[in-house]
N, C-alpha and C positions, 0 to 999 in steps of 0.2 A: 528474382524474388526479393522481398524486403529482408534486411539484414538485422538480426537481433544482436546488438553489440554488448549488452550487459544489463545489470540490474542493481537497484538500490533498495534496501529495506530501511525503514525508519519509523520510530514512534511518531504519533501525531496528536498528542494530547493538546487541548486548547490552551493550557497554561503557557505553552511554547510561544503561541502568537502574542499573548499578553506580554511575555518577557521581551520579545522583539520590539513590540510597540512602545514599551517603556524603556528600551535601550538598557536592559539588564543583563546582557550577554556576558559581561565581564565581572559580574558580582560573584562572590564565593559560592553561592547556591547554584548558579547556572553555568559558570565557566567550564567545569569538567564535561558538561553536556555539549555546549556549543563548540568547544575546542576540537571535537571530533569531525566537524563538517568541512573545513577547508580542503582536505584532500579529495573529497567527493565533488565539491564545487569545481575544483581544478579539473578533474576528470571530465565532468559534464561540459565545461567550457572548452576543453580541448576536443572532445569527441563530437560535440554539437549534434546530439540526436535530433532527427526530424520530428519524431513522435515519441510520447511517453504513454504506455499503457499502464494505468494506475489502478491497482486493487485497493479498495478502501471499504469502509462500512459507513452507512448513513445513520446518524444518531437522532433522527426525528425531523430533519429539515424538509427532506423530500418524501421520505417514507416513514410515517408514524406507525404506532403499534396496531392501528386499525387496518393497515394494508402494508404488508412487509414481504416483498418478493424475495425468493431465495437467492436468485442471481439477476442483476439488471445491468444493462450496458447503455451508455449514452451514444447517440448517433448524430448529435447536433454539431453545428458550426461554432457554437459559443455556449458557455455555461456561466451562470451567475451565482454568487454567494449571497447570503442574506443573514439577518440578525438571528442568532440561535439562542439569545438570552444569556450568553457567557460573557458579554462585554467586549467581544472581539469586534474590531472595526470591520465594516464591509470593505472588501478589497476589489481590485480590478477583475474584470471577467477573465475567464480561462478560454483559450482558443481551442476549438475542437478540430477533428479530422474526420469528416463525415464519410468520405469514400472508403477509407480503411475500416472505419467503424461498422459500416453496413456490410462490408465483406466479412468481417469477423462475426457479426450477428447472424448472417445467413449460414455461414459455415458451422457455427455452434448449434443452431437449430437442426441442421442436417446431421450433426453428430449426436443428437439426442439430448441437448441442453435446451430446455424450454425457457428461454430468456424473456425477461421483461425488457422491451426495447423502448427507450425514452428519446423522443424527438425534442422534448424540452425537459430540463432537469436542473434543479437547484443543487449546488454542491456545498457540503459543509466543511468543517475543519478537518475531517478525515482526509479530504483531498487537498484543501488549500494550504494547510500547515506544511506538509512536505514540500510543496512547490515554493513556498516562501522561505523555507529552510535552505533549499538548494539555490535559489536565486534571490538573495536578500534585497529588501526594498520592493518586493513583489514584482521583480523584473523578469517575469516568466512568460510574458505575452508572445514572445517569438517562438515558443515551443508549443506544438500541438499536442493535446492531451485526449486520450480515450478513457473515460471513467468506467470501471467495472466494479459494481457494488455487490458485496457479499453480506448476507444477513448474519449479524453477530449479536443481535439484541433480543429477538423474539423467537421463542421456541415454536415449532421445530426449526432447527438450523442445520445447514449442510455440514456433514462430517468432514474431518481433515482429508480423508481419502478422496472424497468427491471434489473438494476444492483443488486438490492436486490434479485430478483428471480434468477439471475445468482449465487449469493452466496449460496442460498438455494440448488440449483442443485449441486453445487460443494460439499457442505456439505454432501448431499445424496451420492454422488459418493465416497467421502472419507470413509464414514461409511460403504459402501458396499465392500471396498477393503479388501481382505483376508490377513491381516497382523496385527501384534501387534505393528507396528511402532507408534510413537507419532508425532503429527502434530500441528504446530502453524500457525496461520493465521496473515499475515501482511496486513493492509490497509494503503496506503501511499498517500502523497500529501496534498494539502491544508494547512491550512483551507482557510479562506477568503483572497483573494488578487486579484489585477488587475495590470498587468505589462505594459500595453500599452494604448494608446489612451488618450482622455481628462480626463478619470477617473483613470488614473494610480496612484497607491498608495492607492486606496480604500481598506479598510478592515472594518470588523464589529465584534468587540470583543464580544458584547452581543450575537449576533447570533452564533458565534463560540462556546461559552460556553453552550448555549442552545442545540446546536447539540451534544456536548459531553455528556451532561446529557441524551438526548433522545437516543443516541446510546446505553447507558447502560440499560435504563428502558423501553423505548418505541420506538424502531427503526422504526416500521411501520409508525409512525407519519412523519418521514423524507421522506418517499416514496410519500407523498402527494405533495411535491414540484415538480415543473418542472425545467428543466435546466434554462429556462428563469427567473424563480423565483430566483434561486440561483445567477444568474448574477446580477439581480436588487438589491438583498439584500446585497451581499458581494463583487461583482466585477466579471469580466469575468472568472477568473481562479478558482472561488469558485466551479465550477462544479467538481473539483477534489475531493470534498466530496463524489462523487459517489464511489470512491475506498474504503472509510470508510464504506459506506452503504453496498457495496458488501461483505466486511469482515464480517459485522454483520449478514448478511443473512446466512452465514455458520454456525453460532452458534445457534443451536436450543434447546440446553439444558440449564441448569442453568448457568447464567452469574453473576460473582462477580467482581466488580471493585477493583483492588488492588492498583492502583497508577494512578495519572494524573499530568500533568504539562501544563501550557499555558503561552506563552510569546509573546508579540507583541509590535512593529513590528520587525521582523527579515527579512531583505531584502524585505521590503514592504509586509510582509506576517504575518498572524496570525498563529503562530506555535503551534500546539497542540500535545499532547502525552497522550495516554491511554494504560494501561495494564489491560487486562481482563482475569480472570481465567474462564475456562469452564468445567462444569461437564456434561458428556455425558448423554443423556436421557436414562432412563431404558427401 
């Protein structure tokens, strides 16, 4: 069976890409954020996962508000970025892993998840920023990526408990794949933030840090929140925590925290980073 070796969670705001493009990593505003990433990069370079299963949300590039699947998975051999209107440069294509993708898709449908299955799929900053953070210079072409998109923009949205169950089902599918490949899981987005409306600029540092603790030791506790709870506690876009919760659902073995970083605000966002090592259950 495929081996799930660990997981990474990271914020994915588009301003990060602009900072990297403008070589602003060591400026006073950005340095506390970027200083958190070298230990994660070192771990990835040492472990060399064959595949990344990456939970993210699409912000209108592939799925606009007129058609917004609850859950979607890419099954392509390659994925392309495109102009989102943020001023982020178009970057190299992302390599897919179609065989494992199809295996996961089939397993999810059999387990009651009615997935939107994408044989072609544009990927936005929600997916590309984390890859560029982990492999600076956009040197991620050697890693195969399976995109799993969760609706965090258009109501009705899946609740935290359902995202956790999605993660568990994906973990089951990976474990049943007849291969010795190694897999890492990325949960992206968040943490607390609100970008629009009267509450724009809202974030909740205390809640963010509590969520990071619970993701390690007691993730089921986070599934008790509703999306409305998350909005009230941390702002409208705090529902992106659902991608972190889905990530944690994949890991059903022993989880060890290896590294964390938190800095706020970055572009009006509580920016979190976690590195978790995973030991497969016996």
